[in-house]
N, C-alpha and C positions, 0 to 999 in steps of 0.2 A: 412240605411244600418244595418243589425244587426251585434251585437257584437259576433265576435270569439272567444269562449274560448279555449287557449291554451293547450295543453298536458302538462305534467310534465317531459318529455325527457332532457327539456333545465336545467328546475331547478335540475333534479335528476344531470346531467353533472356536473354543477356550486357547487353543495355541495359536489361532490366527490374531485375537486380542491380543495375546501374548506377546507377540511379534510387533505390532503397534506400539505396545507401551514398555519396550523392552529397555530403553534409555530411561525411564523414571525410575526416580529413588526410592527406595525402602521397600514398605507394603504397596506402593504403589506400581510396580512391576511384579509383584509376588501372590497377592489373594485374589481370587477370583471375583469376588463382589468388588471389591476395591479396584480394581484392574477396569472394570465395566463402567465404574462411574466415572475414572479419570479418562476413561477414553471418550465417553460423551462430552465432558469437560473441555476437553483437550479440540474437540471438533466443533464445537458450540462457540468456543474462544475463536479458532480459526476462522470459522464463518463470520465473526462479528468483525476483527480485524482486518478482513480482507478491506473492506468499506471504509473503516477508519483509515489504512494506510492511504486508499485513493485521496484521502480528505487531507491527510497530512502531507503529502507531496504537492498536493494543489495548493495548499499554503505555502509550503516552503519555495515554490515556483514563484507565486505572487510576491513574497517578501524581497525574493534576492532581484528581480523585475524592478521594483520598486524601490529599493536601496541604488541600484545602477542609473536608472531615471533620475532618482532624485540630485545626484551627485554632480549631475549636466548640468540642468539648469534649476532654480529653483521652485520655479511658477509650476514646472511640469510636473506630473503625478501621474503615477498609473492608471489610475482609473481614465483620464482624458488620454492615457495612450491606446488603452484597448479601446476606446470610445470611437477616436479615429482612426485606428486599424478596421475595426468594421464599415466604418463611413466610408474609408478608401478600399473594401473589399478585399484587404490582404489577410488570408488565411491561415494566419500563425498559430499556433496554440502553444499554451503557458509556457509548457514544457519544451519547447524549440526555443522560446525566446529567451527563457531563464538559461540554457545552454549557451547561447548567443552571447547573452550579458557576462555571463562566467569568463568565457572563451574569449570572445573579441567584443567589447566595448565599442570600438570607435564604429563596428559594423550595425551596434543596436541605436549609437547614437545617429548614423545616419539614416537609419529606416525611421528615426521620430522625425529626425529634420525634414524629411520629402514628407512626410504624413503632415506637419505642422504648415508647411507650404500648400 
């Protein structure tokens, strides 16, 4: 039987996956089967951690706002601040409030005092 020369499609596909995992260590960037397993694992982790990152940042912002608010007055808390913000129809998200809390605390105190009144 004569030898059939295969095309370049499979090699091109493997080269593409090799480029994706080129910075992995050891067999994870050398062996084709291991490369495909690591690529799928990396993509799954990236997809999962995008949602986790949003959660983590929201927790961080809430913690920062709460810490700054409690410094000023003992009886005032984060949950009451957010409630009063919604009641007063001030549309500031937690990211912006956290940036204000870090950079300009007096401005956040001013906002909270206006809302309390």
